[in-house]
C-alpha positions as CSV (number, residue, x, y, z in Angstrom):
1,M,76.7,-63.2,11.3
2,K,76.6,-66.4,13.0
3,A,74.8,-69.7,12.0
4,T,74.7,-73.4,12.9
5,A,73.7,-76.2,10.8
6,S,73.3,-80.0,11.4
7,A,73.8,-82.4,8.5
8,N,73.9,-86.2,8.1
9,A,76.2,-88.3,6.2
10,N,75.0,-90.2,3.3
11,I,76.1,-93.6,2.0
12,A,76.1,-94.1,-1.7
13,L,74.3,-97.2,-3.2
14,I,75.8,-96.3,-6.5
15,K,79.2,-94.7,-5.9
16,Y,80.9,-91.7,-7.2
17,W,84.7,-92.1,-8.1
18,G,86.4,-89.6,-10.2
19,K,85.8,-86.0,-11.6
20,R,85.5,-84.7,-15.1
21,N,86.3,-81.2,-13.7
22,E,88.7,-81.1,-10.7
23,E,88.1,-77.3,-9.9
24,L,84.3,-77.5,-10.1
25,I,84.2,-81.0,-8.7
26,L,81.9,-82.3,-11.4
27,P,81.7,-86.2,-11.3
28,Q,82.2,-88.5,-14.2
29,N,79.0,-90.5,-13.4
30,S,75.8,-90.0,-11.5
31,S,75.5,-91.4,-8.0
32,V,72.6,-92.3,-5.8
33,S,72.7,-92.4,-2.0
34,V,70.7,-92.4,1.2
35,T,71.1,-89.6,3.8
36,L,71.2,-91.5,7.2
37,E,70.0,-90.5,10.5
38,G,72.8,-91.1,13.3
39,L,75.7,-90.2,11.3
40,K,75.9,-86.4,12.1
41,T,78.0,-83.3,11.8
42,V,77.3,-79.9,13.4
43,T,79.0,-76.8,12.4
44,T,79.1,-73.3,13.6
45,V,80.1,-70.4,11.3
46,D,80.7,-66.8,12.4
47,F,81.8,-63.9,9.9
48,D,82.9,-60.9,11.8
49,K,85.3,-57.9,11.3
50,K,87.1,-58.9,14.4
51,Y,88.6,-61.9,12.7
52,K,91.9,-61.0,10.8
53,K,92.0,-64.4,9.2
54,D,89.9,-67.7,8.7
55,N,90.3,-70.3,11.3
56,F,88.7,-73.7,11.5
57,T,88.6,-76.1,14.3
58,L,87.4,-79.8,13.8
59,N,86.6,-82.1,16.7
60,G,88.4,-79.7,19.1
61,K,91.6,-79.6,16.9
62,K,92.7,-76.5,15.0
63,I,93.1,-77.5,11.4
64,S,96.1,-76.2,9.3
65,G,97.9,-77.2,5.9
66,E,95.9,-78.5,3.0
67,P,92.7,-79.2,4.7
68,F,92.6,-75.7,5.9
69,E,93.4,-74.3,2.6
70,R,90.5,-76.2,1.0
71,I,88.2,-74.7,3.5
72,A,89.5,-71.2,3.1
73,G,89.0,-71.7,-0.8
74,F,85.4,-72.8,-0.2
75,L,84.9,-69.7,1.9
76,N,86.2,-67.5,-0.8
77,I,83.5,-68.9,-3.1
78,I,81.0,-67.9,-0.5
79,R,82.4,-64.4,0.0
80,K,82.4,-63.7,-3.7
81,M,78.6,-64.9,-3.9
82,A,77.9,-62.3,-1.0
83,G,80.1,-59.6,-2.1
84,S,81.9,-59.6,1.4
85,G,85.4,-59.7,2.6
86,L,84.7,-60.9,6.0
87,K,86.8,-63.7,7.6
88,A,85.2,-66.4,9.6
89,K,85.6,-68.6,12.6
90,I,84.3,-72.1,12.2
91,F,83.8,-74.9,14.7
92,S,82.8,-78.3,13.5
93,K,82.1,-81.6,15.3
94,N,81.5,-85.1,13.9
95,F,79.4,-87.3,16.0
96,F,81.1,-90.4,14.3
97,P,84.6,-91.3,13.2
98,T,86.3,-88.9,10.6
99,A,87.9,-89.8,7.5
100,T,87.5,-93.6,8.0
101,G,85.1,-94.3,5.1
102,L,81.9,-93.4,6.7
103,A,81.4,-90.3,4.5
104,S,82.2,-87.7,7.2
105,S,83.0,-85.4,4.4
106,S,79.4,-85.4,3.1
107,A,78.0,-84.4,6.4
108,G,80.7,-81.9,7.0
109,G,80.4,-80.4,3.6
110,A,76.7,-80.0,3.8
111,A,76.8,-78.4,7.3
112,L,79.3,-75.9,6.3
113,A,77.7,-74.9,3.0
114,L,74.3,-74.1,4.8
115,A,75.9,-72.5,8.0
116,S,78.5,-70.4,6.2
117,S,75.8,-69.3,3.4
118,K,73.3,-68.3,6.1
119,A,75.8,-66.6,8.4
120,I,77.1,-64.2,5.5
121,G,73.5,-63.4,4.6
122,L,72.8,-65.6,1.8
123,D,69.2,-67.2,1.5
124,L,69.8,-70.2,-0.8
125,N,67.2,-72.8,-2.0
126,K,68.0,-76.6,-1.9
127,K,69.4,-76.7,-5.5
128,E,71.7,-73.8,-4.8
129,L,73.0,-75.2,-1.6
130,S,73.7,-78.6,-3.3
131,L,75.6,-76.8,-6.0
132,L,77.5,-74.9,-3.3
133,A,78.1,-78.0,-1.1
134,R,79.6,-79.7,-4.1
135,R,82.3,-77.2,-4.5
136,N,83.5,-78.3,-0.9
137,S,83.0,-82.1,-1.4
138,G,81.2,-83.9,-4.0
139,S,79.2,-86.2,-1.9
140,A,78.1,-83.3,0.2
141,S,75.8,-82.3,-2.5
142,R,73.7,-85.3,-1.7
143,S,73.3,-84.6,2.0
144,I,71.5,-81.4,1.5
145,E,68.3,-83.5,0.8
146,A,66.7,-85.9,3.2
147,G,66.1,-89.7,2.2
148,F,67.2,-91.2,-1.2
149,V,69.3,-88.7,-3.4
150,E,70.6,-88.7,-6.9
151,W,73.6,-86.4,-7.7
152,E,73.1,-86.0,-11.4
153,K,76.5,-85.9,-13.1
154,G,75.2,-83.0,-15.5
155,E,76.4,-82.1,-18.8
156,K,77.2,-78.5,-18.7
157,E,80.7,-77.2,-18.4
158,D,79.9,-74.7,-15.6
159,G,78.3,-77.4,-13.4
160,T,74.9,-75.7,-13.0
161,D,73.1,-79.0,-13.8
162,S,75.3,-81.2,-11.4
163,F,73.5,-81.2,-8.0
164,G,71.5,-83.6,-5.7
165,K,67.8,-84.3,-6.3
166,Q,65.7,-86.1,-3.8
167,V,64.4,-89.6,-5.4
168,C,62.2,-90.3,-2.3
169,D,61.6,-88.6,1.1
170,K,63.0,-90.3,4.3
171,D,59.7,-91.4,5.3
172,Y,58.9,-93.1,2.0
173,W,60.7,-96.4,2.9
174,P,60.6,-96.5,6.7
175,E,61.8,-100.1,7.1
176,F,65.0,-99.4,5.1
177,R,68.1,-99.5,7.2
178,I,71.9,-99.4,6.8
179,I,74.2,-100.7,9.7
180,A,77.5,-99.3,9.6
181,G,80.2,-101.5,11.2
182,V,83.2,-99.6,12.5
183,L,86.3,-101.9,12.0
184,N,89.1,-99.3,12.2
185,E,88.7,-95.7,13.6
186,E,92.1,-94.6,12.1
187,E,92.1,-91.9,9.4
188,K,92.6,-93.6,6.0
189,K,96.2,-93.0,4.4
190,T,95.0,-92.4,0.9
191,K,92.5,-89.7,0.9
192,S,89.5,-89.9,-1.6
193,R,90.3,-86.9,-3.7
194,P,93.9,-87.9,-4.8
195,G,92.8,-91.6,-5.0
196,M,90.1,-90.6,-7.5
197,K,92.6,-88.8,-9.5
198,Q,95.0,-91.6,-9.8
199,S,92.0,-94.0,-10.8
200,V,91.0,-91.6,-13.6
201,Q,94.3,-91.2,-14.8
202,T,95.7,-94.9,-14.7
203,C,93.0,-97.6,-14.2
204,P,92.8,-99.4,-17.5
205,F,89.0,-100.1,-17.3
206,Y,88.1,-96.8,-15.6
207,K,85.7,-95.9,-18.5
208,V,83.9,-99.3,-18.1
209,W,83.2,-98.3,-14.5
210,V,81.6,-95.0,-15.5
211,E,79.5,-96.4,-18.3
212,N,78.4,-99.2,-16.0
213,S,77.7,-97.0,-13.0
214,E,75.6,-94.5,-14.9
215,K,73.4,-97.4,-16.1
216,Q,73.1,-98.7,-12.5
217,A,72.2,-95.3,-11.3
218,K,69.2,-95.3,-13.7
219,Q,68.2,-98.8,-12.6
220,I,68.3,-98.1,-8.9
221,K,66.3,-94.9,-9.1
222,K,63.4,-97.3,-10.2
223,F,64.1,-99.8,-7.5
224,I,63.8,-97.3,-4.7
225,P,60.2,-95.9,-5.4
226,E,59.2,-99.6,-6.1
227,K,60.8,-100.8,-3.0
228,K,62.4,-103.6,-4.7
229,F,64.8,-104.5,-1.8
230,T,66.4,-107.6,-3.3
231,K,67.3,-105.9,-6.7
232,L,68.5,-102.8,-4.8
233,G,70.8,-104.7,-2.5
234,E,72.2,-107.0,-5.4
235,L,72.9,-103.8,-7.4
236,A,74.5,-101.8,-4.6
237,E,76.8,-104.8,-3.7
238,N,77.9,-105.2,-7.3
239,N,78.6,-101.6,-7.7
240,A,80.7,-101.5,-4.4
241,L,82.8,-104.3,-5.6
242,M,83.3,-102.9,-9.0
243,L,84.5,-99.6,-7.3
244,H,87.3,-101.4,-5.3
245,S,88.1,-103.3,-8.5
246,V,88.9,-100.0,-10.1
247,M,90.9,-99.0,-6.9
248,F,92.8,-102.2,-7.0
249,N,93.8,-101.7,-10.7
250,T,95.0,-98.1,-10.2
251,I,98.7,-97.4,-10.4
252,L,99.7,-97.4,-7.6
253,P,97.0,-99.8,-6.2
254,I,94.6,-98.3,-3.7
255,V,93.6,-101.0,-1.1
256,Y,91.2,-99.8,1.6
257,F,90.2,-103.5,2.3
258,S,91.6,-104.9,5.6
259,G,91.5,-108.6,6.7
260,K,88.5,-107.5,8.9
261,T,86.8,-106.1,5.8
262,V,87.1,-109.4,4.0
263,E,85.9,-111.3,7.2
264,M,82.7,-109.1,7.2
265,I,82.0,-109.5,3.6
266,K,82.2,-113.2,4.0
267,A,79.9,-113.1,7.0
268,V,77.2,-111.0,5.2
269,R,77.2,-113.5,2.2
270,K,77.1,-116.4,4.5
271,W,74.1,-115.0,6.3
272,R,72.2,-114.3,3.1
273,A,72.9,-117.8,1.9
274,S,71.2,-119.0,5.1
275,G,68.1,-117.0,4.5
276,L,68.9,-113.8,6.4
277,E,68.5,-111.2,3.4
278,C,71.2,-108.6,3.8
279,Y,73.7,-106.9,1.5
280,F,77.1,-105.1,1.9
281,T,78.4,-101.8,0.6
282,I,81.8,-100.4,1.1
283,D,83.1,-96.8,0.4
284,A,86.7,-95.4,0.4
285,G,87.7,-97.1,3.5
286,P,87.6,-100.4,5.5
287,Q,84.1,-100.2,7.0
288,V,81.5,-102.4,5.7
289,K,77.9,-101.1,5.8
290,I,75.1,-103.8,5.7
291,I,71.9,-102.9,3.8
292,C,68.8,-104.7,5.5
293,L,65.2,-104.1,6.4
294,E,64.1,-103.3,10.0
295,K,62.5,-106.7,10.8
296,D,66.1,-108.2,10.4
297,I,67.7,-105.9,12.6
298,P,67.6,-108.1,15.9
299,E,69.1,-111.1,14.2
300,I,71.9,-109.2,12.4
301,K,72.8,-107.5,15.8
302,R,72.9,-110.9,17.3
303,K,75.3,-112.2,14.6
304,L,77.4,-109.1,14.7
305,K,78.1,-109.5,18.3
306,G,80.0,-112.7,17.2
307,I,82.5,-110.6,15.3
308,K,85.3,-109.4,17.5
309,A,86.6,-107.0,14.8
310,I,83.7,-104.6,15.2
311,K,84.4,-101.7,17.5
312,K,81.2,-100.1,17.1
313,I,77.9,-100.2,15.1
314,Y,75.6,-97.5,13.9
315,I,72.1,-98.6,13.0
316,C,70.8,-95.9,10.6
317,K,67.4,-95.2,8.9
318,P,66.9,-92.8,6.1
319,G,67.4,-89.2,7.7
320,D,66.9,-85.5,7.2
321,G,68.8,-83.3,5.0
322,A,71.0,-80.3,6.2
323,R,69.1,-77.9,8.6
324,L,69.6,-75.1,10.7
325,I,69.7,-75.3,14.4
326,N,69.8,-72.7,17.3
327,K,72.4,-74.3,19.6
328,H,75.8,-72.9,18.5
329,L,79.2,-74.6,19.2
330,F,80.8,-71.3,20.4
């Protein structure tokens, strides 16, 4: 009754921010992402009669309080699916900064969904895994699949049509790259889940964001198969700025940007104006991700060395979806 899964984080090109159903984690709009090699979470789950209660260890630290309650609630969903009352021991490790705006919840949620479902005896297909992962973290529904993925918002009230579907495999666009620049490794003060709820309830132009993002998701799904890099980059950058405009205009305002974030934005725009084609995207955190092509990596790396604010960089290409591995964490 033990299984271990590895999953990669995904970075959304068209963002998800806000739910139409909090319990089922159903999004207000569709989103499109790329699952990235190099931003990995590994999770081992063991269901056994010897455990009197669930316990969860993340990055060597035992988790309690609200984060633990959320995991326990997710395990209850799996137990109900399997008709089991067994408790679980979970060890999870992120091989990149946690809760800093690098989408660690997408990798963690996907790895947990796969490992826990397998450990309890369920044999789910990718659609079923995506539906399950969504119940832990919305963005995790996209990390089940490799490469470029759309999380369809769906229309049904029960959420059975809201899951991640592959747009293009990881090998379809081998030159595509995202460079994640880590500016701050501290956990963000405003978590995404309560932040989204604030925006849905209080941002005066939230509905405009939803409508525009839905249109942009349809557009970018055409640009990816056609490898229209310029159009994709422009659209992703615009969507990210719109997302943070929603956050800024939430009551109380949600500000993930730091001075270093703004410095990075200005740098990317300056490089592009000089002929180096690259674009930025920013999730719920201060980190700036640079969208570029493989041929421009050496020059971008050279320029990044001149920015003292950057603590670490991850150069990522489209990667695998969630998968089982044989090496357990305990």
